[in-house]
N, C-alpha and C positions, 0 to 999 in steps of 0.2 A: 504494500500500500504506500507507494511513494508518489503522492500527487505533488506536483510543483505548483506552488502558489503563483498566480499570474503576476502579482506585484513583485515577487522576488525575481522572476524571470525578466521583467521590465527593468528592474533596478540593475541586475547584472548586465543586461544589454546596454543600458545607459552608461554604466561605468566603463564597459569595454569601448563604447563609442567615444567617451571622454578621453581615454588613453590614446585612441587612434587620432582623434582631433588634436590633442596636445602634441603628439609626435609630428603630425602634418604641419601644425603651426610652427614648431621649432625648426623643422627642416626648411619651410618656406622662408622664415625669418632669417635663417643662416644663409640661405642662397640669395637673399634679396640684394638688389643693387644698393639700397640704402645702407645695409650693414657693411657691404664691401667698400662703399664710399667712406663711411665712418672709420673703418679699419685703416684705410689708406691715409686718412687725415691723422689718425693717431700715430701711425708709423712715421709719417713725415714729421710730425711734431716731436716725437721722441728722437728722431735723427737730428733735428735742429737743436734740441736740448743737449744731446751728446756732443754735437759740434761746438756749441757755445761753451760747454764745460771744458772741453779739450782746449779751446782757445784761451779761456780764462786761466786754466792750469799752466799753459805754456807761457802766457804773459806774466803770471806770478813767478814762475821759475826764472824768467829773465829779469825780473825786477830786483832792486837792491834788497828788499825784504826777503824775497825768495832765495836769493843767493846767500844772504846771511843765515837764513833758516837752514839751508843745505849745509853750509859750513858748520853751523852749530850741531847739526845732526851727525855730520862726519866726525866732529870732535868728540861728541858723546859716544859714538861707536868705538872710536879709538880708545877712549878712557875705559869703556866697558871691557874691551879686549885686553887692555893692560892691567886689569884688576884695580885701577885707580879708584873706582867707585867703592869696591869692596874694602879697600884699605882705608879710604876716607870714612866710610860708614862704620867700620870697626873702631877707628880712632875716636869718632864722635860718640859712639856708644860707650866706649871705655871711659871717656871723659865724663859723660853724663852719669855713669854708674859710680865713678869715684866721688863725684859731688853728692849724689844721693847717699852713698855709704858714709861720707864724712858728716853730713847733716844728721843722719840716723844715729851715728856714734855720739854726736854732741847732745842730741835729744835724750838718748839713753843715759848718758852721763848726768845730765841735769835731773832726770827722774830719780836715778839712784842716789845722787848726792842729796837731793831733797829728802829722801827717806832716811838717810844716815845722819844728817846734820843734827847737831845738838840744838835743843830748843833754848832760846834765850829767855832769861828771867823777865817777867813782865810782858811776855809776848801775847798775853790774853788767854792762854790755855790754863785751865785749872784742873787739878787732879782731885 
C-alpha cells in the first residue's frame, strides 16, 4: 500500500525543476557577455594596479630613501651574519641583569639590616 501523495509528488517535481533552473541560470550567467565584459575590466584593472605598484616600487628603490633603506638592510644583514646582534644583545642583557642583581642585593641588605638593628631608646616602642 504505497500510495504517493499528489502534493509530495508536486513538491518533488518543483524542487527538481528549481535545481534545473538554478543550474541553467548559473550557466547562462557565466556564459553571458556581461560577465565576460566585467571579467575583462577586472583583469585590466588588476594589471594596471600591478603596473602602478611595480612603478612605485622601482621609483622608491631609486630614491634616496630607498637607497638608504637598502643600505640599512644590507648593514643589518651583515651584522646578523657576524653575530654582532647576538653579542650586543648578550652585553645589554648582562648589563641589565647586573643592575637588577645589584638593586636586589641593596634591597635585601636594607631589609635584613632593618630586622637586626638595635632599637633606640625613646623610639616609641614599649614593651
